[in-house]
C-alpha positions in Angstrom: 133.7 88.1 80.9 133.4 92.1 81.6 135.5 93.8 84.3 134.2 97.1 86.3 137.3 99.6 85.7 139.5 100.6 88.7 138.3 103.8 90.2 140.4 106.8 89.3 141.6 108.8 91.9 138.8 111.7 90.9 136.5 109.0 91.2 137.7 107.9 95.1 137.7 111.5 96.1 134.1 112.7 94.4 135.7 115.1 92.4 133.9 113.2 88.9 130.2 113.4 91.3 130.6 117.0 92.4 128.2 118.5 89.6 125.8 115.6 89.7 125.6 116.5 93.6 125.5 119.4 93.3 122.5 119.2 90.8 121.1 117.3 93.9 121.6 119.6 96.9 120.1 122.4 94.8 116.5 120.5 93.3 116.3 119.1 97.2 117.0 122.3 98.8 114.6 124.2 96.1 112.1 121.5 97.0 112.6 122.1 101.0 112.5 125.6 101.1 109.2 125.6 98.8 107.2 124.1 101.4 108.8 125.5 104.1 108.4 128.9 103.1 104.5 128.3 101.8 104.1 126.8 105.7 105.4 130.5 106.8 103.3 132.3 104.4 100.4 130.4 105.8 101.0 129.9 109.0 98.5 132.8 110.3 96.0 131.5 107.8 92.6 129.9 108.1 91.2 128.1 111.1 89.5 125.1 111.3 86.9 124.5 114.1 86.9 120.8 113.9 89.7 118.3 114.3 92.2 121.8 114.7 89.5 123.2 116.8 89.4 120.0 119.1 93.6 119.8 119.0 93.7 123.6 120.6 90.6 123.4 123.1 92.0 120.1 124.9 95.6 121.8 124.5 93.9 125.1 126.5 92.5 123.1 129.0 94.7 120.4 129.0 95.2 120.7 133.1 92.2 120.7 134.2 90.1 118.2 131.5 91.6 114.9 132.3 88.5 113.4 129.8 90.4 112.4 126.8 91.4 109.6 124.4 94.7 110.2 124.3 97.5 112.1 126.3 98.8 114.3 123.4 97.4 117.0 125.6 100.2 116.5 128.2 102.2 117.2 125.6 101.6 120.0 123.5 99.1 121.8 126.6 102.5 123.1 129.0 104.3 123.9 125.1 100.6 126.1 124.3 100.7 127.8 127.6 104.3 128.3 127.4 103.5 130.3 124.6 100.7 132.4 126.2 98.2 130.4 124.3 99.3 131.5 121.0 97.7 129.3 117.7 100.3 131.4 115.2 103.5 130.4 117.5 102.3 126.8 118.3 102.0 126.1 114.5 105.7 127.9 114.5 106.3 124.9 117.0 105.4 122.3 114.9 106.9 123.5 111.7 110.1 123.4 113.5 109.9 119.9 115.4 109.0 118.9 111.4 112.1 120.2 110.1 114.1 119.1 112.9 112.6 116.0 112.8 113.5 115.3 109.1 116.9 116.8 109.6 118.3 114.7 112.0 116.7 111.2 110.4 118.4 112.2 107.3 121.9 113.4 109.1 121.6 109.8 110.9 120.7 108.0 107.6 123.7 109.6 105.6 126.3 108.9 108.6 124.9 105.3 108.6 125.1 104.9 104.9 128.5 106.4 104.7 129.8 103.6 106.6 127.8 100.6 104.6 128.9 102.0 100.9 132.8 103.4 101.9 132.6 103.5 98.0 130.4 106.3 98.1 131.8 110.0 96.8 134.3 111.4 98.9 132.9 114.5 99.9 130.3 116.3 102.1 128.1 116.9 99.1 127.4 113.3 99.0 125.7 113.5 103.2 124.5 117.2 102.3 122.3 115.9 99.7 120.9 113.1 101.6 119.8 115.3 104.3 118.5 117.9 101.7 116.4 114.9 100.3 114.9 113.8 103.2 114.1 117.2 104.3 112.4 117.9 100.8 110.2 114.7 101.7 109.2 116.4 104.8 107.0 119.0 102.8 104.3 116.2 102.7 103.2 116.7 106.4 101.9 119.6 105.0 100.0 117.7 102.1 96.3 117.7 103.9 96.1 118.1 107.9 95.5 121.2 109.6 98.2 123.8 110.6 98.3 123.3 114.1 100.8 120.1 115.8 98.4 116.8 116.8 99.0 113.6 117.8 99.9 112.2 114.4 102.9 114.5 114.1 104.4 113.1 117.6 104.0 109.7 116.2 105.9 110.6 112.7 108.2 112.7 113.9 109.2 110.0 117.3 109.4 107.4 114.6 111.7 109.2 112.9 113.8 109.5 116.1 113.6 106.5 117.3 115.2 105.0 114.1 117.9 107.6 114.2 118.8 106.2 117.2 118.9 102.8 115.9 121.1 103.8 113.2 123.3 105.4 115.5 123.8 102.5 117.1 124.3 100.6 114.1 127.0 103.1 113.6 129.1 102.5 116.4 128.2 98.3 116.2 130.3 98.8 112.5 132.9 100.6 113.8 133.2 97.8 117.2 132.3 100.8 119.4 129.5 100.4 122.1 126.2 102.3 121.0 126.3 105.8 122.7 124.1 106.3 125.9 122.6 109.5 125.1 120.9 107.7 121.7 119.9 105.1 124.0 118.5 107.2 126.5 116.8 109.4 123.6 115.4 106.5 122.1 113.4 105.2 125.4 112.5 109.3 126.4 111.1 109.5 122.8 109.5 105.8 123.2 107.1 107.1 126.2 106.3 110.4 124.9 104.6 108.6 121.6 103.2 106.2 123.9 101.6 109.3 126.1 100.6 110.6 122.5 98.8 107.8 121.1 98.8 104.4 122.7 98.8 102.6 119.5 101.9 104.0 118.9 103.2 100.7 120.5 102.8 99.4 116.8 105.6 101.0 115.2 107.3 101.4 118.4 107.3 97.2 118.5 109.0 97.4 114.9 111.7 99.4 115.8 112.3 98.0 119.1 113.0 94.9 117.5 114.6 96.3 114.5 116.6 97.5 117.6 117.3 94.3 118.8 118.9 92.9 115.7 121.2 95.8 115.4 122.4 95.5 119.0 122.5 91.8 118.9 125.7 92.5 116.9 127.3 93.2 120.3 125.6 89.6 122.1 123.1 89.1 124.7 124.9 91.5 126.5 124.7 94.9 124.4 121.2 93.8 123.7 121.0 94.1 127.5 122.9 97.1 127.8 120.6 99.0 125.3 117.0 97.6 126.8 118.0 99.3 130.1 119.4 102.0 129.2 116.0 103.1 126.6 113.8 101.6 129.8 115.5 104.6 132.1 114.2 107.0 129.7 110.9 105.7 129.5 110.8 105.8 133.5 112.2 109.2 133.2 109.1 110.7 130.8 107.1 108.8 133.2 108.2 110.1 136.7 108.5 113.8 134.5 104.9 113.5 133.8 103.9 112.3 137.0 105.4 114.9 139.3 105.5 117.9 137.0 102.8 117.6 134.2 99.8 115.6 135.6 99.6 112.9 138.4 98.8 109.5 136.8 96.4 108.6 138.7 94.6 111.7 137.2 95.7 111.1 133.3 95.1 107.1 132.9 91.6 107.5 134.6 90.6 110.1 132.3 92.0 108.1 129.3 90.7 105.0 130.7 87.3 106.0 130.7 86.7 107.6 127.2 88.1 104.7 125.5 85.3 102.7 128.1 82.9 105.2 126.4 84.3 104.3 122.6 84.5 100.4 123.1 81.4 99.7 121.7 81.5 102.0 118.6 84.8 102.0 117.6 86.4 100.2 115.1 87.7 96.9 116.2 91.5 96.0 114.9 89.8 93.2 112.6 87.8 96.1 111.1 90.4 98.6 110.6 92.4 95.8 108.9 89.6 95.1 106.5 89.7 98.9 105.7 93.2 99.4 105.5 93.4 96.6 103.1 90.5 97.4 101.2 91.6 100.9 100.3 95.2 100.0 100.0 94.3 97.6 97.3 92.5 100.2 95.5 95.2 102.7 95.5 97.6 100.1 94.5 95.2 99.2 91.6 95.2 103.1 90.6 99.0 103.0 90.5 99.5 100.1 88.8 97.1 101.4 86.2 98.5 104.8 85.8 101.8 103.9 85.9 102.4 100.5 84.7 104.6 101.6 82.0 107.1 103.3 83.9 107.2 100.1 86.6 108.0 98.2 83.4 110.4 100.2 82.4 112.4 100.1 85.7 112.5 96.1 86.0 114.0 96.0 82.3 116.1 99.3 82.6 118.1 96.5 84.9 117.8 93.6 83.2 119.3 95.5 79.7 122.5 94.1 79.2 123.5 94.4 75.5 123.4 97.8 73.1 120.0 96.8 71.5 118.3 96.0 74.8 119.9 99.1 76.5 118.8 101.8 73.9 115.2 100.1 73.6 115.4 100.4 77.6 116.0 104.4 77.2 113.3 104.8 75.1 110.6 102.8 77.2 112.3 104.6 80.4 111.5 108.1 78.4 107.7 107.0 77.1 106.9 105.5 80.7 108.0 108.8 82.3 106.0 110.9 79.4 103.0 108.9 80.4 103.3 108.7 84.3 103.9 113.0 83.9 100.9 113.0 82.0 99.1 110.7 84.2 100.1 112.8 87.0 98.7 116.2 85.6 95.6 114.6 84.5 94.4 112.6 87.0 95.1 115.3 89.8 98.1 113.6 91.3 99.8 116.7 91.9 97.7 118.5 93.7 97.3 118.4 97.6 94.4 119.1 100.1 91.8 117.0 101.7 89.9 117.3 98.3 92.5 115.2 96.8 93.6 112.6 98.8 93.2 108.9 96.8 95.1 110.8 94.0 98.5 112.7 95.1 99.4 109.6 97.0 99.3 107.5 93.8 102.0 109.6 92.1 104.4 109.4 95.0 103.5 105.3 95.1 104.3 105.3 91.9 108.2 106.6 92.6 108.4 104.3 95.6 107.5 101.3 93.7 110.0 102.3 91.0 112.8 102.1 93.4 111.8 99.3 95.4 111.0 97.5 91.9 114.6 98.3 90.6 116.1 97.2 93.9 114.4 93.7 93.4 115.4 93.5 89.7 119.0 94.8 90.4 119.2 91.7 93.4 117.9 89.3 91.4 120.1 89.8 88.5 122.8 90.5 90.9 123.0 94.3 89.8 122.9 95.1 93.4 126.5 95.5 95.0 127.8 92.6 96.6 129.0 92.3 99.8 127.2 95.8 101.1 124.7 94.3 103.2 124.7 92.5 106.4 121.2 90.6 108.6 121.3 94.3 110.5 121.3 96.5 107.4 118.8 94.3 105.3 116.4 94.4 108.9 117.2 98.6 108.5 116.1 98.8 104.7 112.8 96.8 105.5 111.9 99.0 108.0 112.3 101.9 105.9 109.7 100.4 103.6 107.2 99.3 106.4 107.6 102.6 108.3 105.0 105.1 106.9 102.3 102.8 107.5 103.2 101.3 110.5 103.6 104.5 111.8 99.8 105.4 110.7 98.8 101.8 112.3 95.2 103.1 114.8 93.9 105.7 111.8 90.1 105.2 111.5 90.9 106.7 107.8 92.2 105.0 105.1 95.8 103.7 106.3 97.9 105.3 103.6 96.1 109.0 104.0 98.5 108.7 107.4 101.3 107.2 105.5 102.2 109.1 103.3 103.0 112.0 105.8 106.1 110.1 106.7 107.3 109.5 102.7 110.9 110.6 103.9 111.1 107.1 105.0 110.8 106.4 101.3 112.8 109.2 100.3 115.6 107.4 102.1 114.8 104.6 100.6 115.5 106.1 97.3 118.7 106.8 98.5 119.9 103.7 99.7 118.6 102.2 96.4 120.5 105.2 94.2 123.2 104.3 96.5 123.6 100.7 95.8 122.9 100.1 91.9 126.1 101.5 90.3 127.1 98.3 88.9 123.4 98.5 87.2 123.4 100.2 83.6 123.2 103.7 83.8 119.8 103.9 82.5 118.6 102.2 85.6 120.6 104.2 87.8 119.0 107.4 85.8 115.9 106.4 86.0 115.7 105.9 89.3 117.3 108.8 89.8 114.8 110.9 87.6 111.8 109.7 89.8 113.1 110.5 93.0 113.8 113.9 92.1 109.9 114.2 90.3 108.7 112.8 93.5 110.7 115.5 95.4 109.4 118.1 93.2 106.0 116.2 93.2 105.9 116.9 97.2 107.0 120.6 96.3 103.2 120.9 94.6 101.1 118.8 96.6 101.9 120.8 99.9 101.3 124.1 97.9 98.0 122.7 97.4 97.4 121.3 100.8 98.8 125.1 102.2 97.3 127.5 99.9 94.4 126.1 97.3 92.8 123.3 99.5 93.8 124.1 103.2 91.9 121.5 105.7 88.7 122.3 106.1 89.5 126.6 105.0 89.2 128.6 102.6 91.9 129.0 100.4 94.8 131.1 101.3 93.5 133.9 99.0 90.5 134.6 100.4 91.8 134.7 103.8 92.0 138.2 104.1 90.6 139.4 107.9 92.4 139.4 110.8 90.3 138.5 113.6 90.7 140.6 116.5 89.2 137.5 119.0 92.2 136.7 121.4 91.7 133.0 121.6 92.4 133.0 117.8 95.9 135.0 117.9 94.9 137.8 115.1 94.3 134.5 112.6 93.4 136.1 109.2 89.8 134.5 107.7 87.4 135.4 105.5 85.8 139.0 105.9 82.3 136.6 106.6 83.6 134.5 108.4 85.6 136.9 111.2 82.4 139.2 110.9 80.0 136.2 112.3 82.6 135.3 114.9 83.1 138.7 116.2 79.2 139.3 116.3 78.4 136.2 117.9 81.4 136.7 120.9 79.7 140.4 121.3 76.8 138.6 121.9 77.4 135.8 124.2 80.0 137.9 126.1 77.7 138.8 128.4 77.3 134.7 129.2 81.0 134.1 128.8 82.6 137.0 131.0 85.1 135.8 132.8 86.5 133.0 130.2 86.5 129.7 130.9 82.3 129.2 131.1 81.6 125.8 130.2 80.2 124.9 126.6 79.1 122.3 125.1 79.1 122.4 120.7 77.6 120.1 119.5 78.7 118.6 116.5 82.3 118.9 116.2 82.6 122.8 117.2 85.6 122.7 119.7 87.2 125.6 117.7 83.9 127.6 118.2 83.9 127.0 122.1 87.7 128.0 121.8 87.0 131.0 120.4 84.2 132.1 123.0 86.7 131.4 125.8 85.2 128.7 126.9 85.7 125.1 128.2 84.8 121.8 127.7 82.2 120.3 129.8 83.1 116.3 129.1 85.3 116.0 126.1 86.8 118.5 124.0 85.3 116.0 121.3 82.3 115.8 120.0 81.0 114.1 116.7 77.6 113.4 115.3 78.5 109.4 114.6 79.4 109.6 118.2 76.6 110.6 120.3 76.9 107.9 122.5 80.4 109.0 123.0 79.4 112.5 124.0 76.0 111.5 126.0 78.6 109.0 127.9 81.2 112.0 128.8 78.5 114.0 130.1 76.8 111.3 132.9 80.6 110.8 133.6 81.2 114.6 134.6 77.3 114.7 136.3 77.9 111.8 138.1 81.1 113.5 139.5 83.7 110.4 138.6 85.5 113.4 136.8 85.9 117.2 138.1 82.9 119.5 137.3 84.1 122.1 135.0 83.5 125.1 137.3 80.1 125.9 138.9 77.9 127.4 136.3 76.0 125.5 133.7 77.0 125.3 130.6 75.8 127.0 126.9 74.7 124.7 124.8 75.4 125.6 120.7 74.1 123.2 118.1 74.2 122.7 114.0 71.8 120.3 114.0 68.3 119.5 115.7 68.5 118.7 119.2 67.7 114.9 120.2 66.3 113.1 123.2 69.7 111.8 123.8 71.4 115.6 124.6 68.2 116.1 127.0 68.4 113.0 128.7 72.2 113.3 129.6 71.3 117.0 130.7 69.2 115.8 133.2 71.5 114.1 135.1 73.3 116.7 135.7 69.9 118.3 137.4 69.2 120.5 134.2 66.5 120.4 132.1 66.4 121.6 128.9 62.8 122.2 127.9 62.0 124.6 130.8 66.0 125.9 132.1 67.2 127.1 128.2 66.1 130.0 126.4 67.4 130.4 122.4 69.3 133.9 122.5 68.2 134.5 119.3 67.3 133.5 115.8 69.9 131.0 114.0 70.2 133.5 111.8 71.8 135.9 113.2 73.9 133.5 114.7 76.0 132.1 112.0 73.0 129.5 111.8 73.7 128.4 115.0 71.3 127.2 117.7 72.4 128.7 121.0 70.9 128.2 124.3 71.5 129.8 127.2 70.0 129.0 131.1 66.6 130.4 131.4 67.4 132.1 134.9 70.2 134.4 133.1 68.6 135.4 129.9 65.8 136.9 131.9 68.3 138.8 134.5 69.6 140.5 131.5 66.5 141.1 129.1 65.4 144.5 129.9 
């Protein structure tokens, strides 16, 4: 019967671990700086007229256009206004929010883990290394999405913040103290903000709230009720502030309900979404198993290798598995970010997650998971870490993993817990898990670089964005020379019709950014998509019927990047506008960026020499 040697004083105070922890800290800080510096470099480069343009146009007119799918404009809109409608400043705000959210989550995690792992190295390097690892994983927020903030950022950072509050409560309960009121209130406030930003956030909130109830039950029913009441007070405070200081709920809610009514017959049903999530998720798992099966087998075998011969074999298998996985990552595009590489880079990171999960499960079965370290509350928290990335993405109409991997920090936290919990496992298992985790962080740096520099979201590569536009709405963003010249020419041509700013403009389709660039405002929803033309028409009719406020007294300008259909003609007729006789093409499309730009015939005639 073997016995684990008693740790000497240097092990207890962390002296023997300082070199290792310092190495982890250096790698994690280097990865964090890599993606943060890259984000800063690109903060004033590129502009996506589709999704990013939609975000910014809805924020720009947040107080006067209640037709919106969610209430995110009531969160970022006032912030955008405080920043004087500066797109670059808003992008900086997003970067700061992401950094702060990950640091808070990392700090909360390590504080909780210190209580759950009292035999961890007695040095602050341990906490700092863990926080840096979580922050490094935050680079996935820049793997492929636009630079400007959207509701996905609020849900992600909000989920981490609410979970951080649960971790603070868990620490207090482990120490026989009441959870701090500020943590309970903050959780409620953030939950309220998340629901305003995107109603489907109730799914991830239900998960975290269920975990919170289990944690608070450590102090009995009274503790649960106390926590719920303080959290509800935070939610109520958000509702009150929004209603009194931002927008009356009697205005915001009907607008959101109207848009959701428009899409009721055309949007994905929950069953359809779940089917799509399952199909695409299964494909991703299949790719991962095919490309990295040897490494996954090595992870399990490393835990089970008990005698010297098996451990030598485990070292060899782990080395070969790592080599094959590294080759696969390079060969299959698993280190390249950007929308074009969705479904590729996630495979690399999922392999790292599966190594940690397989190691943990094998260690539990083989009784190599340090005994006596978990209770019901900690198991629930670990379960939340496992599923949080996918659950917080629920509601997206893209494959779940595309949004889910933005929350890779939750899985990085899981890796930290696994590494800290298998100290009785063979060295080959501990080393393999740690090396794979470190490799995943390096992959994050490469993926973020690709998403920001090489393949930015619906924009040209960074090296081609060399010309700063002088158009005020775009805040001096750097574009390609051709794009900047085209925008300037279009603005000059239409300036007589768009001055003063706020002229209603309808951009068919996915041209919200063009409307913003021309200092226009939406006529109906800010979002117009080619696959949702009935939704577009319904929003126009909603305005024309008087159910929603009409944006000014000027007729809208019309911009098409496709042919005009009878749907648009009929919708405009409900506003008393006859497209056939009431509008004229201002110039040949070849001179207007291949767009068909129509202005009211009376205005055009009045300006014709």
